[in-house]
N, C-alpha and C positions, 0 to 999 in steps of 0.2 A: 464870610460865609461859613455856616456852622455845618462841619462833618459829621454824618451820622454813621453808626456801626448796626446792623445787624444783631440780633442775638449770637448767633451763629458767628459772625464776623468777630464780636467782640470776645468771644471765647477763645478763638484761635488768635487775637490779638494779645487776650492775657497771659494766653501759653508762652508764646513767642516775645515777648515784653514782659519779663516778671516784675521789673519794677513801674509797672503801671498802677497809679492810683484809681481804685473804682469808688467814686464818690456818689452816694445817695444823699438827695436832697429832699425826701420824704418827710414827713411829721413823725415826733417819737411814737406816736400811737401805731403806726403803719409799721416802724422796724421790729416793733412787739409782735406783729402778725408774721414778717417773714421780710428775711434781706439775704443778699447776696453774701458767699462767704468772704471774709477778708476786704469788705467794705467799710469806708470811712464815712462818718455822717455829718452832715451840716444841713438843718433844713434850708430850704429856700430863703425863708424869712429871715435867717440870719446870716445867709452867704456874704452879703456884701460887708458885713461887719468883721467877718472871719477870714477873709482872704488870706492873711499873713500865716495863717496856719496850714496852708497848701505849698505844696513846692511846685515852683514857676520851670523847674528843671526836669519834670518827669511828665509822661503820658499821662491824661488824667479821661477817663471814660466815666461819664456822669447820666445816673438814671434815677429814675421816680416810678410813679406805679403807670401810666402810660405813656412817656414820654414829651408831654407839652412842659411839664415845670421843669425837666432838664434841660428843655431847649433853651428856655429863660436863663437857666444857672450858665449854660455854655456861654450865652450871649454877654452874661455879667463876667465871667472869667475872661474870655477873648479882649472884652473891652478895657480891662486892668492886667492885661499885657501876658496872658496865659496862651502861648502857642500852641500846643499839640492837646487838644480839647476836642473830644467827641461824644456826641449824642448817643445812648444806646435806643434805637428805635423801639416804639411799642412797650418800654420800660420793663419793669420786672414781671408784669403780666404776659407779656411777649416772651420773654425767658423761660418763663414756666411752661407756656403753650409749647414752644418748641425744643427746649432742650432740657426741663427737668418738670414734667408733671406731678412730681411728688411736693412739689413748693407749695405751700397753701397759697390759693387765690382770694381775694377780697372785690 
């Protein structure tokens, strides 16, 4: 089962767990529009080939635009032995709506 966090829950989780990795699985062109601070980028298409660049000993919150690609990314991570993985419900779109309306939306 994939665990999900709302934007508010994710913000609190990041505040209380400073070593958490925020993983952005969107495409490069999307990153040019907007991204969350301190996030690490690997597109969903490249994720399976780049798993070794991710730490298995840290919590990982995965996000995309609306939350569907990040769900797939979470499934890939869990299948490959990552245990503390969370999907950001609603993606960066929900984060912008609920927490930071100054973030560009697309």
